[in-house]
C-alpha positions in Angstrom: 117.2 114.4 86.5 120.7 113.6 85.2 121.4 110.6 83.0 123.0 108.3 85.6 120.9 105.4 86.8 119.0 105.7 90.1 117.9 103.1 92.6 114.3 103.4 93.8 112.8 101.8 96.9 109.1 102.0 96.8 106.7 100.7 99.5 103.1 99.6 98.7 103.5 98.6 95.1 100.8 95.9 94.6 98.0 98.3 93.5 96.8 101.9 93.2 99.3 104.7 93.6 102.2 102.5 94.5 101.8 100.4 91.4 101.4 103.6 89.3 104.6 105.1 90.8 106.6 102.0 89.8 105.2 102.1 86.3 105.5 105.8 85.6 108.4 107.3 87.6 111.6 105.2 87.2 113.3 105.1 83.8 114.4 101.8 82.0 118.0 102.4 83.2 117.0 102.6 86.9 116.9 99.8 89.4 113.6 99.5 91.2 112.8 97.6 94.5 109.1 97.3 95.3 107.7 96.2 98.6 104.3 94.7 99.2 102.6 91.7 100.8 101.1 90.4 97.5 103.0 90.3 94.2 102.3 93.1 91.8 101.1 92.0 88.3 102.4 93.2 84.9 105.4 95.1 86.2 108.6 94.0 84.4 112.0 94.5 85.9 110.7 95.0 89.4 112.8 93.5 92.2 109.9 92.5 94.5 110.4 92.3 98.2 107.6 90.4 99.9 106.9 91.4 103.5 104.0 92.3 105.8 104.4 96.0 106.9 102.2 95.5 110.0 105.1 93.6 111.5 107.8 96.3 111.8 110.8 94.2 112.9 110.3 91.5 110.3 109.5 94.0 107.5 112.6 96.1 108.3 114.7 92.9 108.3 113.3 91.6 105.0 113.9 94.9 103.2 117.4 95.4 104.7 118.4 91.9 103.7 117.3 92.5 100.1 118.9 95.9 99.8 122.2 95.1 101.6 124.8 97.8 101.1 123.4 99.3 97.9 122.8 103.0 97.5 119.2 104.3 97.5 118.5 107.5 95.5 114.7 107.7 96.1 112.8 106.1 98.9 109.0 106.5 98.7 106.9 105.3 101.6 103.5 104.9 100.0 101.6 103.2 102.8 98.3 104.1 104.4 95.7 101.7 105.7 92.6 102.9 107.5 89.8 101.8 109.7 87.4 99.2 108.3 84.5 101.5 107.8 86.5 104.7 107.1 85.1 107.4 104.9 81.5 106.0 105.2 78.4 106.6 107.3 79.2 103.4 109.2 82.3 104.7 110.8 82.2 104.4 114.5 85.3 105.1 116.5 83.9 103.4 119.7 83.7 100.1 117.9 87.3 99.9 116.6 89.3 97.1 118.2 92.7 97.5 119.9 94.1 95.0 117.4 93.0 97.1 114.4 94.4 100.3 116.0 97.7 98.6 116.6 97.8 97.3 113.0 97.2 100.7 111.5 99.8 102.4 113.7 102.4 99.7 113.0 101.9 99.7 109.2 101.6 103.5 108.7 104.1 104.7 111.3 106.2 102.2 113.3 107.4 100.4 110.1 108.0 103.8 108.4 110.2 105.0 111.3 112.2 101.8 111.7 112.6 101.3 107.9 114.1 104.8 107.3 116.3 104.4 110.4 117.8 101.2 108.9 118.3 102.7 105.4 120.0 106.0 106.2 123.4 104.5 105.4 122.1 103.5 102.0 120.6 106.9 101.3 123.9 108.5 102.2 125.6 106.7 99.3 123.6 108.7 96.9 124.7 112.1 95.6 121.1 113.5 95.7 118.9 111.3 97.8 115.2 112.0 98.3 112.7 110.6 100.8 109.1 111.0 99.8 106.4 110.2 102.4 102.9 109.8 101.0 100.7 111.6 103.4 97.0 112.6 103.3 94.7 115.6 103.7 93.6 113.7 106.9 97.0 114.8 108.3 96.5 118.6 107.9 95.0 121.0 110.4 91.2 121.3 110.7 90.2 118.6 108.2 86.6 117.5 108.7 87.2 113.7 108.8 86.2 111.5 111.7 88.7 108.7 111.0 90.8 109.1 114.1 93.4 106.4 113.8 94.2 107.1 110.2 94.3 110.8 110.9 96.7 110.3 113.8 99.1 108.4 111.7 99.1 110.9 108.9 99.7 113.8 111.3 102.6 111.7 112.7 104.0 111.3 109.2 104.5 115.1 109.0 106.2 115.0 112.4 108.6 112.3 111.2 109.4 114.4 108.2 110.1 117.6 110.2 112.5 115.9 112.5 114.1 113.7 109.8 114.9 116.9 107.9 117.0 118.2 110.8 118.7 114.8 111.2 119.5 114.5 107.5 120.2 118.2 106.7 124.0 117.7 107.0 123.8 114.9 104.4 121.7 117.1 102.0 119.1 114.4 101.9 115.7 115.8 100.9 112.6 114.8 102.9 109.2 115.6 101.4 105.6 114.9 102.4 102.8 114.7 99.7 99.5 115.3 101.4 97.0 113.8 99.0 93.3 114.0 98.8 90.8 111.7 97.2 92.6 109.8 94.4 91.3 108.0 91.3 93.3 105.0 92.4 91.0 102.4 90.8 92.2 103.5 87.4 95.3 102.2 85.7 98.0 104.8 85.1 97.7 104.6 81.3 94.0 105.4 81.2 93.6 108.8 79.5 93.1 111.7 82.0 90.1 113.0 80.2 88.4 109.6 80.6 89.2 109.6 84.3 87.8 113.1 84.8 84.6 112.3 82.9 84.0 109.0 84.8 84.7 110.6 88.2 82.9 113.8 87.4 86.1 115.8 88.2 85.8 114.6 91.8 89.0 112.5 92.1 92.7 113.3 91.5 94.1 111.4 88.5 97.2 109.4 89.5 99.1 111.2 86.7 98.9 114.4 88.7 100.6 112.8 91.7 103.2 111.3 89.4 104.0 114.9 88.2 104.5 116.0 91.8 106.9 113.1 92.4 108.8 113.9 89.3 109.2 117.5 90.4 110.6 116.5 93.8 113.1 114.1 92.3 114.2 116.6 89.7 115.3 119.2 92.3 118.9 119.6 93.2 120.3 118.7 96.7 120.4 122.4 97.4 116.6 122.5 97.5 114.2 121.4 100.2 110.7 120.6 99.1 109.0 120.3 102.5 105.3 119.6 101.8 102.9 119.6 98.9 99.2 119.8 99.8 97.1 118.3 97.0 93.4 118.0 97.8 90.8 117.2 95.2 89.3 120.4 93.7 85.8 119.6 94.8 86.8 118.2 98.3 85.3 120.5 101.0 86.9 118.6 103.9 90.1 120.6 103.8 
């Protein structure tokens, strides 16, 4: 990265990976906008935008009002809600309500599409803009998961990226998808990696590994297109 300041717009910053991204990716000279429904704790110098991503029209309006005509150098859509009993023996697709299905699709996909659409003019103001969509191993071919709605939205995320790449190619705006496996998202970013590995018995991806992938994407020039990074947990046999 060069030494000029960047403006980050990061979705889903209240906890887990989103909070870790805010803490570990931008530099002190950068401007950071973070979007979430509940206010993140212990993150200084964050311009917090409070909105509910399950309501696309309102969320897009709230963010656009806060950003105005400012440039955006890095947009990270780190959003992924799933069915109530996902990833457990209690998952039953037949019992998922229409309301829950709509909420998941709105949050994961509809708001993503409408948000990027409204912010393209801001991204064009950057001399090396990057869009990073946080996907999942549930969005790649022939995974073994049953979570249908979550899976559908993460497959859709890859479709968004593929078309968006064609739309934004003339502006040299990079569009990348990070398809992530099981994360050690309950641990704070400053917890030593060795402790995370020991406590999770090497079964979960430390958040610092994901941060390294994001740093890599951001560090590339506008002549480079990083399409997708597939990062499952080493011991995950679903992929």
